[in-house]
C-alpha positions as CSV (number, residue, x, y, z in Angstrom):
1,M,-22.5,41.0,57.0
2,H,-21.9,44.4,55.5
3,I,-19.3,46.6,57.2
4,P,-19.8,50.3,56.1
5,T,-17.1,51.6,53.9
6,V,-15.4,54.9,54.8
7,K,-17.7,56.7,52.4
8,E,-20.7,55.1,54.1
9,G,-19.6,56.4,57.5
10,L,-17.4,53.7,59.0
11,L,-15.1,56.1,60.7
12,E,-18.0,58.1,62.2
13,T,-19.5,54.9,63.7
14,E,-18.4,54.1,67.3
15,G,-17.1,50.6,67.8
16,C,-14.8,47.9,66.6
17,Y,-15.3,44.5,64.9
18,I,-13.6,41.5,66.3
19,G,-12.8,37.8,65.5
20,A,-10.0,35.2,65.3
21,Y,-7.6,33.3,63.2
22,M,-8.0,29.6,64.2
23,G,-5.5,27.7,62.1
24,G,-5.0,26.9,58.5
25,N,-5.8,23.7,56.7
26,Q,-2.6,21.9,57.4
27,G,-3.7,19.8,60.4
28,S,-0.4,19.2,62.1
29,N,0.0,16.9,65.0
30,N,3.0,17.1,67.2
31,A,3.8,17.5,70.9
32,M,3.6,21.2,70.3
33,C,0.4,21.2,68.3
34,V,-3.1,19.9,68.4
35,N,-3.7,16.9,66.1
36,Y,-7.1,17.8,64.7
37,Y,-6.3,15.8,61.6
38,M,-3.2,13.7,60.7
39,K,0.5,14.2,60.8
40,A,1.2,16.5,57.9
41,Q,4.9,17.3,58.2
42,G,8.0,16.6,60.3
43,N,8.0,19.9,62.1
44,P,5.1,21.2,64.1
45,Y,3.1,24.0,62.7
46,E,-0.1,25.1,64.4
47,T,-3.5,24.0,65.6
48,Q,-6.7,23.8,63.5
49,I,-10.0,24.4,65.3
50,L,-12.7,22.4,63.6
51,D,-16.5,22.1,63.9
52,H,-16.5,18.5,62.6
53,P,-13.0,17.0,63.1
54,N,-14.0,13.5,62.0
55,E,-15.2,14.9,58.6
56,Y,-12.2,17.0,57.8
57,G,-12.6,18.9,54.5
58,E,-9.5,17.6,52.6
59,R,-9.0,15.1,49.8
60,K,-7.9,11.8,51.3
61,S,-7.4,9.4,48.4
62,D,-5.3,9.0,45.3
63,N,-8.3,10.0,43.2
64,L,-7.2,13.4,42.0
65,T,-10.7,14.1,40.6
66,E,-12.4,13.6,43.9
67,E,-14.2,16.6,45.2
68,L,-13.4,18.2,48.5
69,K,-15.7,17.4,51.4
70,E,-17.4,20.1,53.5
71,T,-15.1,23.0,54.1
72,D,-14.7,23.4,57.9
73,T,-13.9,26.8,59.2
74,G,-14.1,26.2,63.0
75,I,-16.4,29.2,63.4
76,E,-19.2,27.3,65.0
77,T,-16.9,25.8,67.6
78,F,-15.2,29.1,68.3
79,R,-18.4,31.0,68.7
80,A,-20.0,28.3,70.8
81,G,-16.9,28.4,73.1
82,V,-17.2,32.2,73.6
83,E,-21.0,32.0,73.9
84,A,-20.9,29.3,76.6
85,I,-19.3,31.7,79.0
86,N,-21.1,35.0,78.2
87,S,-24.3,34.9,76.2
88,G,-24.2,37.2,73.2
89,S,-20.5,37.6,73.0
90,G,-20.1,34.8,70.5
91,E,-22.4,36.7,68.1
92,K,-19.8,39.5,68.0
93,Q,-17.2,37.2,66.5
94,L,-17.3,38.3,62.8
95,L,-13.7,38.6,61.4
96,F,-12.2,35.3,60.5
97,S,-8.9,35.0,58.6
98,R,-7.0,32.4,56.6
99,Y,-3.7,32.4,54.8
100,Y,-2.9,31.4,51.2
101,D,0.4,31.3,49.5
102,L,-0.1,32.5,45.9
103,L,2.8,30.3,44.7
104,Y,0.5,27.3,45.3
105,Y,-2.8,29.0,44.5
106,P,-5.5,27.8,44.6
107,D,-4.1,25.2,47.0
108,N,-1.7,25.9,49.9
109,N,1.8,24.9,50.9
110,Y,1.6,23.4,54.4
111,G,3.5,20.3,53.4
112,K,0.5,18.0,53.9
113,I,0.4,14.3,53.2
114,P,0.1,13.3,49.5
115,Y,-3.3,13.7,47.8
116,T,-4.6,16.3,50.2
117,E,-5.7,19.8,49.2
118,S,-6.9,23.0,50.9
119,P,-10.2,24.5,49.9
120,A,-9.5,27.2,47.3
121,P,-9.6,30.7,48.9
122,Y,-13.0,31.6,47.3
123,V,-14.5,28.2,48.6
124,W,-13.4,29.2,52.2
125,V,-14.7,32.7,51.7
126,E,-18.2,31.5,50.8
127,K,-18.3,29.2,53.8
128,V,-17.5,32.1,56.1
129,L,-20.2,34.2,54.5
130,E,-22.7,31.4,54.9
131,Q,-21.9,31.4,58.6
132,G,-22.5,35.1,59.0
133,G,-18.8,36.0,59.2
134,V,-16.6,38.6,57.4
135,P,-13.8,36.7,55.6
136,V,-10.3,38.2,55.9
137,L,-8.4,36.6,53.1
138,I,-4.6,36.9,53.6
139,L,-2.6,36.4,50.4
140,Y,1.2,35.7,50.4
141,P,2.9,36.8,47.1
142,W,6.5,36.2,48.1
143,G,7.1,33.4,45.7
144,L,6.1,35.5,42.7
145,Q,9.5,36.8,41.6
146,K,11.5,37.7,38.5
147,N,15.2,38.5,38.6
148,G,15.3,38.5,42.4
149,L,12.4,41.0,42.7
150,L,8.7,40.7,43.4
151,D,6.7,40.8,40.2
152,L,2.9,40.2,39.9
153,T,3.3,39.0,36.3
154,A,5.4,36.0,37.5
155,M,3.9,32.5,37.2
156,N,3.1,30.4,40.3
157,S,4.1,26.7,40.8
158,Y,0.7,25.0,41.0
159,S,-0.1,22.0,38.7
160,T,-1.8,24.5,36.3
161,P,0.3,27.6,36.7
162,M,-1.2,31.1,36.7
163,S,0.4,34.5,36.8
164,G,-0.1,36.6,39.9
165,T,-2.0,39.1,37.7
166,D,-4.5,36.4,36.7
167,I,-4.7,35.1,40.2
168,M,-5.6,38.5,41.6
169,K,-8.2,39.0,38.9
170,E,-9.8,35.6,39.6
171,V,-9.8,36.3,43.3
172,A,-11.4,39.7,42.8
173,V,-14.1,38.5,40.3
174,K,-15.0,35.5,42.6
175,C,-15.1,37.7,45.7
176,D,-17.2,40.2,43.9
177,A,-19.8,37.6,43.0
178,L,-19.8,36.1,46.5
179,S,-20.1,39.6,48.1
180,K,-23.2,40.2,46.0
181,K,-24.6,36.7,46.5
182,Y,-24.8,37.3,50.3
183,P,-26.2,40.8,50.8
184,D,-27.3,42.1,54.2
185,S,-30.9,42.8,55.1
186,N,-30.7,46.2,53.3
187,G,-29.4,44.7,50.1
188,K,-25.8,45.8,50.6
189,P,-23.1,43.4,49.4
190,A,-21.3,41.4,52.1
191,T,-17.8,42.7,53.2
192,I,-14.7,40.7,52.2
193,L,-11.3,41.9,53.3
194,I,-8.2,40.9,51.2
195,C,-4.9,41.5,53.1
196,F,-2.2,41.4,50.5
197,G,1.3,40.6,51.7
198,L,0.9,40.6,55.5
199,E,4.1,41.4,57.4
200,C,5.8,42.6,54.2
201,N,8.6,44.3,56.1
202,A,9.7,40.9,57.6
203,Q,10.2,39.3,54.2
204,L,13.8,39.0,52.8
205,I,12.5,39.5,49.3
206,V,11.2,42.9,50.4
207,N,13.8,43.8,53.1
208,P,17.0,41.9,52.4
209,T,19.2,44.2,54.6
210,N,16.7,44.2,57.5
211,N,16.7,48.0,57.5
212,D,13.3,49.8,57.5
213,T,14.7,53.3,57.1
214,V,16.4,52.9,53.7
215,D,14.7,52.5,50.3
216,N,15.9,50.0,47.7
217,E,14.9,48.2,44.5
218,N,13.2,45.4,46.6
219,K,10.9,47.8,48.4
220,K,10.1,49.6,45.1
221,A,9.2,46.3,43.5
222,W,7.0,45.5,46.5
223,R,5.2,48.8,46.4
224,N,4.6,48.4,42.6
225,M,3.2,44.9,43.2
226,F,0.8,46.1,45.9
227,R,-0.4,48.9,43.7
228,S,-1.0,46.5,40.9
229,A,-2.9,44.1,43.1
230,Y,-5.0,46.9,44.6
231,T,-5.8,48.2,41.1
232,I,-7.0,44.8,39.9
233,V,-9.2,44.3,42.9
234,N,-10.6,47.8,42.6
235,A,-11.4,47.3,38.9
236,N,-13.0,43.8,39.3
237,A,-14.9,44.0,42.6
238,N,-17.5,46.2,44.2
239,P,-16.5,48.6,47.0
240,S,-17.5,46.0,49.7
241,V,-14.4,43.9,48.7
242,Q,-11.7,45.9,50.5
243,V,-7.9,45.7,50.4
244,V,-5.8,45.7,53.6
245,W,-2.1,46.8,53.8
246,A,-0.3,45.6,57.0
247,G,3.2,44.9,58.3
248,N,4.1,43.8,61.7
249,V,4.2,46.0,64.8
250,A,5.3,49.6,64.0
251,Q,5.5,52.7,66.1
252,L,6.3,55.6,63.7
253,K,5.4,56.7,60.2
254,E,9.1,56.3,59.3
255,D,9.0,52.6,60.3
256,R,6.8,51.8,57.3
257,I,7.0,54.6,54.8
258,Y,9.2,52.6,52.3
259,Y,6.6,49.8,52.3
260,W,3.7,52.2,51.8
261,P,2.0,51.7,48.4
262,G,1.4,55.5,48.3
263,T,5.2,56.2,48.2
264,A,6.6,57.0,44.8
265,D,10.1,55.8,43.7
266,N,11.4,59.3,44.5
267,G,10.0,59.1,48.0
268,T,7.1,61.4,47.6
269,Q,3.5,60.7,48.3
270,L,1.4,59.6,45.3
271,S,-2.0,61.1,44.5
272,Q,-3.6,58.1,46.1
273,D,-2.7,55.5,48.7
274,Y,-3.8,52.3,47.0
275,V,-5.2,50.9,50.2
276,D,-8.6,50.7,52.0
277,W,-7.5,49.5,55.4
278,V,-4.2,49.8,57.2
279,G,-2.9,47.6,59.9
280,M,-0.3,45.5,61.6
281,T,0.3,42.4,63.7
282,W,1.0,43.2,67.4
283,Y,2.3,40.7,70.0
284,P,3.3,42.5,73.2
285,W,6.4,41.1,74.7
286,K,8.5,42.0,77.7
287,K,10.3,45.3,77.0
288,G,8.4,45.7,73.8
289,P,5.6,48.2,72.8
290,T,2.9,47.5,75.3
291,N,0.2,50.1,74.7
292,L,-1.4,52.0,71.8
293,D,0.4,55.2,72.7
294,D,3.6,53.5,71.7
295,L,2.0,53.0,68.3
296,S,0.5,56.4,67.9
297,G,3.0,57.7,65.3
298,F,2.0,54.9,62.9
299,Y,-1.7,55.3,63.8
300,N,-1.8,59.1,63.4
301,Y,-0.2,59.1,59.9
302,Y,-1.6,56.0,58.2
303,A,-5.0,55.7,59.8
304,K,-6.2,59.0,61.4
305,N,-4.6,61.6,59.0
306,R,-5.2,59.6,55.9
307,T,-8.7,58.6,56.9
308,H,-8.3,54.8,56.8
309,P,-9.7,52.3,59.2
310,M,-7.1,50.3,61.1
311,I,-7.0,46.6,61.9
312,F,-4.8,44.4,64.0
313,M,-4.4,41.4,61.7
314,E,-3.0,39.3,64.5
315,T,-2.7,39.9,68.2
316,S,-2.0,37.7,71.2
317,A,1.2,37.6,73.2
318,D,4.6,36.0,72.7
319,G,6.0,34.7,76.0
320,N,8.9,33.0,74.2
321,G,7.5,29.5,75.1
322,I,7.4,30.2,78.8
323,P,3.8,29.4,79.9
324,A,3.6,31.7,82.8
325,D,4.8,34.7,80.7
326,E,2.5,33.8,77.9
327,L,-0.5,33.7,80.2
328,E,0.4,37.0,81.9
329,L,1.0,38.8,78.7
330,K,-2.3,37.5,77.1
331,K,-4.3,38.5,80.1
332,N,-2.8,42.0,80.0
333,Q,-3.5,42.3,76.3
334,V,-7.1,41.2,76.6
335,T,-7.7,43.5,79.6
336,Y,-6.0,46.5,77.9
337,L,-6.9,46.2,74.2
338,Y,-10.5,44.8,74.4
339,N,-11.5,47.9,76.4
340,R,-13.8,50.7,75.5
341,N,-11.7,53.3,77.3
342,T,-8.5,52.2,75.6
343,L,-10.0,52.2,72.1
344,A,-12.1,55.3,72.4
345,K,-8.8,57.3,72.1
346,Y,-8.1,55.6,68.8
347,P,-11.5,55.5,67.1
348,N,-10.1,54.5,63.7
349,I,-9.2,51.1,65.0
350,K,-12.1,49.1,63.5
351,G,-10.8,45.5,63.6
352,I,-9.0,43.1,65.9
353,I,-8.2,39.5,65.1
354,W,-6.9,37.2,67.8
355,F,-4.3,34.7,66.7
356,N,-6.0,31.7,68.5
357,V,-3.6,28.8,67.9
358,I,-0.7,26.8,69.5
359,K,2.4,26.8,67.4
360,G,5.9,25.3,67.3
361,E,8.3,28.1,66.8
362,D,11.9,29.2,67.6
363,N,12.5,31.2,70.7
364,T,15.1,34.0,71.0
365,N,17.8,31.3,71.5
366,N,16.7,29.6,68.2
367,A,15.4,26.6,70.0
368,L,12.1,25.1,69.0
369,V,9.5,25.7,71.7
370,T,5.7,25.5,72.1
371,K,4.1,28.9,72.0
372,N,0.5,29.1,73.2
373,F,-1.3,32.0,71.6
374,L,-4.8,30.8,72.6
375,I,-7.2,33.1,74.3
376,P,-6.6,32.9,78.1
377,D,-6.5,30.3,79.6
378,G,-6.8,27.9,76.6
379,N,-4.8,24.7,76.7
380,W,-4.6,21.7,74.5
381,N,-4.6,17.9,74.5
382,N,-3.1,16.2,71.4
383,Q,-4.2,12.7,72.4
384,N,-0.6,11.5,72.7
385,E,0.0,12.7,69.1
386,S,-2.6,10.3,67.8
387,T,-3.2,10.3,64.1
388,I,-6.7,8.9,64.6
389,K,-8.2,10.7,67.6
390,P,-8.8,14.4,67.1
391,G,-7.2,16.6,69.7
392,F,-9.1,19.3,71.6
393,I,-8.7,22.6,73.3
394,Y,-9.9,23.2,76.9
395,S,-9.7,25.7,79.7
396,K,-7.3,24.9,82.5
397,I,-9.8,26.5,85.0
398,N,-12.8,24.5,83.7
399,Q,-12.1,21.7,81.3
400,K,-15.7,21.7,80.0
401,L,-14.9,25.1,78.4
402,M,-12.4,26.4,75.9
403,M,-11.2,29.5,77.7
404,S,-11.6,31.5,80.9
405,S,-14.2,34.2,81.1
406,L,-11.7,37.0,80.6
407,Y,-12.1,37.4,76.8
408,P,-15.9,36.7,76.6
409,D,-16.6,39.1,79.4
410,A,-14.4,41.8,77.8
411,V,-16.0,41.5,74.3
412,S,-19.6,41.5,75.7
413,D,-19.2,45.3,75.8
414,S,-21.4,47.1,73.2
415,Y,-18.3,48.8,71.8
416,F,-17.6,45.6,70.0
417,L,-19.9,45.4,67.0
418,G,-21.9,42.2,66.2
419,S,-23.7,41.2,63.1
420,S,-27.3,42.3,62.5
421,S,-27.8,39.0,60.9
422,T,-27.6,37.3,64.3
423,D,-30.8,39.1,65.3
424,L,-33.9,37.1,64.8
425,S,-36.0,38.0,61.8
426,A,-39.0,35.9,60.8
427,D,-39.5,35.4,57.1
428,F,-40.8,32.7,54.7
429,D,-41.4,32.0,51.1
430,L,-45.0,31.3,50.1
431,S,-46.2,29.4,47.0
432,V,-49.6,28.2,45.9
433,D,-50.8,25.3,43.8
434,Y,-53.9,26.8,42.5
435,N,-55.4,23.6,41.1
436,S,-55.2,21.7,44.5
437,M,-55.8,24.9,46.6
438,T,-52.6,24.0,48.5
439,V,-50.0,26.4,49.9
440,T,-46.4,25.6,50.7
441,C,-44.5,27.8,53.2
442,T,-40.7,27.5,53.4
443,D,-39.0,29.1,56.4
444,T,-36.3,31.6,55.5
445,S,-35.9,33.2,58.9
446,T,-32.5,34.4,60.0
447,G,-30.7,34.5,63.3
448,I,-28.8,32.2,65.6
449,G,-30.4,29.5,67.8
450,I,-33.9,29.4,66.4
451,Q,-35.6,26.7,68.4
452,S,-39.3,26.8,67.5
453,W,-41.7,27.6,64.7
454,S,-45.5,27.9,64.9
455,W,-47.9,28.6,62.0
456,D,-51.4,30.1,62.1
457,V,-52.9,29.6,58.6
458,D,-56.4,30.9,59.0
459,G,-56.2,34.0,61.2
460,D,-57.8,32.7,64.4
461,N,-54.5,33.2,66.4
462,I,-54.4,29.4,67.1
463,P,-51.4,27.7,65.5
464,E,-52.1,24.7,63.3
465,Y,-48.5,23.6,62.7
466,Y,-45.2,23.5,64.7
467,T,-42.7,22.4,62.1
468,Q,-40.1,24.6,60.3
469,N,-41.8,24.2,56.9
470,I,-45.5,23.4,56.2
471,V,-47.9,22.4,53.4
472,H,-51.6,23.2,53.9
473,Q,-54.7,22.6,51.8
474,Y,-57.6,25.0,51.9
475,S,-61.2,23.9,51.3
476,S,-62.6,27.1,49.9
477,A,-61.5,30.2,47.9
478,G,-60.5,33.4,49.7
479,Q,-57.7,35.5,51.1
480,Y,-56.1,34.0,54.2
481,P,-53.5,35.5,56.6
482,I,-50.6,33.1,57.3
483,T,-48.6,34.0,60.4
484,L,-45.2,32.5,61.4
485,I,-43.8,32.9,64.9
486,I,-40.2,31.9,65.6
487,S,-38.3,31.9,68.9
488,N,-34.7,31.2,70.1
489,G,-35.9,30.9,73.7
490,Q,-35.1,34.6,74.5
491,Q,-36.4,36.5,71.5
492,T,-39.7,36.0,69.6
493,E,-40.4,37.4,66.1
494,T,-43.6,37.3,64.0
495,L,-44.4,37.8,60.3
496,T,-47.8,37.7,58.5
497,Q,-48.2,37.3,54.8
498,Y,-51.5,36.9,52.8
499,C,-52.3,34.0,50.6
500,T,-55.1,34.2,48.0
501,I,-56.8,31.0,47.1
502,P,-58.7,31.7,43.8
503,S,-62.2,30.8,42.7
504,P,-62.7,28.3,39.8
505,V,-60.7,28.8,36.7
506,S,-63.2,31.0,34.9
507,E,-63.0,33.5,37.6
508,R,-59.3,33.6,38.2
509,G,-56.9,36.4,37.6
510,C,-53.3,36.2,36.3
511,F,-49.8,36.0,37.8
512,I,-46.7,38.1,38.1
513,H,-43.2,37.1,39.1
514,I,-41.4,39.8,41.0
515,S,-38.7,40.1,43.7
516,S,-36.7,43.1,45.1
517,V,-33.5,44.2,46.8
518,P,-34.1,44.8,49.6
519,T,-36.8,42.3,50.2
520,K,-40.2,42.7,52.0
521,A,-41.5,45.4,49.8
522,E,-45.3,45.6,49.6
523,I,-46.8,44.7,46.2
524,W,-49.8,46.9,45.4
525,I,-52.1,46.8,42.4
526,D,-53.4,50.2,41.2
527,N,-52.5,51.5,44.7
528,T,-55.7,50.0,46.0
529,E,-55.0,46.2,46.6
530,K,-52.0,44.7,48.4
531,V,-51.3,41.2,46.9
532,G,-48.2,40.3,48.9
533,V,-44.6,41.2,49.8
534,T,-41.4,40.5,47.9
535,S,-38.8,37.9,48.7
536,N,-35.4,37.3,47.1
537,N,-37.0,34.5,45.0
538,M,-37.9,35.8,41.5
539,M,-39.8,32.6,40.8
540,L,-42.5,33.0,43.4
541,K,-45.9,33.8,41.7
542,H,-48.3,36.4,43.0
543,L,-52.0,36.3,41.9
544,V,-53.2,39.6,40.4
545,P,-56.4,40.7,38.6
546,G,-56.5,40.3,34.8
547,G,-56.6,43.2,32.4
548,G,-54.4,46.4,32.4
549,H,-53.1,47.4,35.8
550,I,-50.2,49.3,37.6
551,V,-47.9,47.4,40.0
552,T,-46.2,49.4,42.8
553,L,-43.6,48.3,45.2
554,R,-43.4,50.2,48.5
555,K,-40.9,49.9,51.3
556,D,-40.1,52.4,54.1
557,G,-36.9,54.4,53.3
558,Y,-37.0,53.6,49.6
559,K,-38.6,55.3,46.5
560,P,-41.7,53.6,45.2
561,W,-41.2,51.5,42.1
562,T,-43.9,51.2,39.5
563,G,-44.5,48.9,36.5
564,S,-47.5,47.9,34.4
565,Y,-49.0,44.9,32.8
566,Y,-51.9,43.8,30.6
567,L,-52.8,40.1,31.1
568,K,-55.5,37.6,30.3
569,W,-55.8,34.2,32.1
570,P,-53.6,32.2,32.2
571,Q,-50.9,34.7,31.2
572,I,-47.9,35.5,33.4
573,R,-45.7,38.6,33.5
574,F,-42.1,38.2,34.7
575,F,-40.7,41.5,36.2
576,G,-37.6,39.8,37.7
577,R,-35.6,41.4,40.6
578,V,-36.2,45.1,41.2
579,I,-33.5,47.2,42.8
580,L,-35.1,49.8,45.0
581,E,-33.5,53.2,45.3
582,P,-33.0,54.7,48.8
583,L,-34.8,58.0,49.5
């Protein structure tokens, strides 16, 4: 999923992207938390929503060389829970966040049982991309210190220590590669958001005097660290890998000006901001800021006036452990914030992440209480704190569901932007064994919920196969249309490609290997004969006439690309992957 950058028109596009944080990789079980895995630490932490709880993706033995099992994001479970109530609203869930402490990078510090390990950040990022989501990687640098101040050159405490500088470069390089590995249908790299130092203003190493309005050496060190991290990401990753700066809830410019990376040591604004997105966490509480107008001073300066998109990195509601208050506040937040009329007044708000967990946390009296941040009216069953049976989340109104209809109904509005990759698109790779006159068709269609495939391999409009992938042998030479029809029960898509079965060897032509970004460009020879369309597979062969000829790639919205070859049977020309230029 590629979210347009500001330069590509994000702030001119109406709408907002949404998603959720669904727990880290710690798997706590306690009376105050769902036990999706095993007891990890003495104090409760928070829930973990899993797609396959009995196959939890952590190391479980004393074999330190054992590879991690499948990384489990919980995205499938969460989307299905939203989708079960209002069809289509689950597809809009794109932003998924996870937290990593750089002091323990590439693992994490949730105090888990011995010989367990979190998936490295880039492993989790790739899994989210594979599931059609936008990873929001939250990095905590608070342990990287020298002489009592934050310093990105400090070493971390993992078994093989790394400096913060090296960590950020590795994160940037790996995210850049993953972003390019999963382009959208137009060939644009996938979006990855890196939030560096979330809720910076609440950290003692940044704000030891608990005073936002006075600058000090701690805040200067923080600003310098952020600028360094941003510069490293910017130098080692493409523009689709974006950096987020966010504290907790703030109402005025002055509330965050000394945490702002664009603030120089003398208090003036630097020539650049060193941020891509700005944001905050926002938990409405009784007598606290309850509407966007209360936050307008922050929004106007950091987002609107400085032309940055804004994101709520966490939102839910804090009822101080009182269930009735929590439910009321969450219902109000969903009704108010997930609302076209509310957001239209603040169009630079382009992201909202719901903090969808249960957590053991101190209340205002410093007593440990259960805080339920789940989407209304989510509840939990911890199976009597079992360390064997996975817990589960359910709706109090209907225990067959995960939540009430309030959130799914709200986000079904078209203002909340979904992924184009969830739309059905029929596609397949085609390869021919010319000696046996056999064609292999491998389905590469995209979209959620594909239920059926049908293949017509001879152009008579009567399908011969109903499996996802097929192998078919022809009895005579010729050019045959192959048509794939896919359906998810509501939408049907069709694609036809042509397969050439050649005559005997003496009459055959030659072959070229060619692919393109974006795919589905028509391949023409001498501008007179179409021999196929491109895929993203450079190793697929296309049969072409021998001799000297011109190859042209054509795709609507892009400049034609041309190349040439001179071949004699059985020679092959490898053109590789062609990057088409937009008109």
